[in-house]
C-alpha positions as CSV (number, residue, x, y, z in Angstrom):
1,M,84.2,-53.7,-206.9
2,P,85.2,-51.7,-209.9
3,W,86.9,-53.5,-212.8
4,W,90.1,-51.5,-212.4
5,T,90.4,-52.5,-208.8
6,S,90.0,-56.1,-209.8
7,C,92.7,-55.7,-212.5
8,I,95.1,-54.1,-210.0
9,L,94.5,-56.9,-207.4
10,L,94.9,-59.6,-210.1
11,G,98.2,-58.0,-211.2
12,V,99.5,-57.8,-207.7
13,S,98.5,-61.4,-207.1
14,L,100.4,-62.5,-210.3
15,L,103.4,-60.4,-209.3
16,L,103.5,-61.9,-205.8
17,W,103.0,-65.5,-207.1
18,F,105.9,-65.3,-209.6
19,K,108.1,-63.5,-207.1
20,G,107.4,-66.2,-204.6
21,R,108.3,-68.9,-207.1
22,G,111.6,-67.3,-207.8
23,N,112.5,-66.6,-204.2
24,A,115.5,-68.6,-202.9
25,D,114.1,-68.5,-199.3
26,D,111.3,-71.1,-199.0
27,V,109.5,-69.4,-196.2
28,I,109.4,-66.0,-197.8
29,G,108.5,-67.6,-201.1
30,L,105.6,-69.4,-199.5
31,L,104.4,-66.3,-197.8
32,E,104.4,-64.4,-201.1
33,K,102.4,-67.2,-202.8
34,I,99.9,-67.1,-199.9
35,L,99.5,-63.3,-200.2
36,G,99.1,-63.6,-204.0
37,T,96.5,-66.3,-203.6
38,A,94.7,-64.2,-201.0
39,A,94.6,-61.2,-203.3
40,C,93.2,-63.4,-206.1
41,M,90.6,-64.9,-203.8
42,V,89.4,-61.4,-202.7
43,V,88.7,-60.6,-206.4
44,L,87.0,-63.9,-207.0
45,L,84.9,-64.0,-203.8
46,F,84.1,-60.3,-203.3
47,G,84.4,-58.8,-206.8
48,H,81.2,-60.5,-208.1
49,N,82.7,-60.6,-211.6
50,L,80.9,-63.5,-213.3
51,L,83.0,-63.5,-216.4
52,L,86.2,-63.9,-214.4
53,E,84.7,-66.6,-212.3
54,L,83.6,-68.5,-215.4
55,L,87.1,-68.2,-216.9
56,I,88.7,-69.5,-213.7
57,L,86.2,-72.4,-213.6
58,I,87.0,-73.4,-217.2
59,A,90.8,-73.2,-216.5
60,A,90.4,-75.4,-213.4
61,L,88.4,-78.0,-215.4
62,R,91.1,-78.1,-218.1
63,L,93.7,-79.1,-215.6
64,P,95.0,-82.6,-216.2
65,S,94.3,-83.9,-212.7
66,A,90.7,-82.5,-212.8
67,L,90.1,-84.2,-216.1
68,E,91.4,-87.6,-214.9
69,R,89.1,-87.5,-211.8
70,H,86.1,-86.5,-214.0
71,V,86.8,-89.5,-216.4
72,I,87.2,-91.9,-213.4
73,K,83.9,-90.8,-211.9
74,Q,82.1,-91.4,-215.2
75,R,83.1,-95.0,-215.4
């Protein structure tokens, strides 16, 4: 997948995610979040962009809940 297609899909996914968070209707907001997540997953799973995948992995590992689970498993 070309880099510009990945950027467009990531932009659309962010737009849908934030639009879903601000929507007053819970069902439509959830649908927008699901569509945004699906667009992001298309880029991550089918884009084969290693740099993007590494950045997402680093961001996921820096989440507080992931850090707590990692510390608990080490003990």
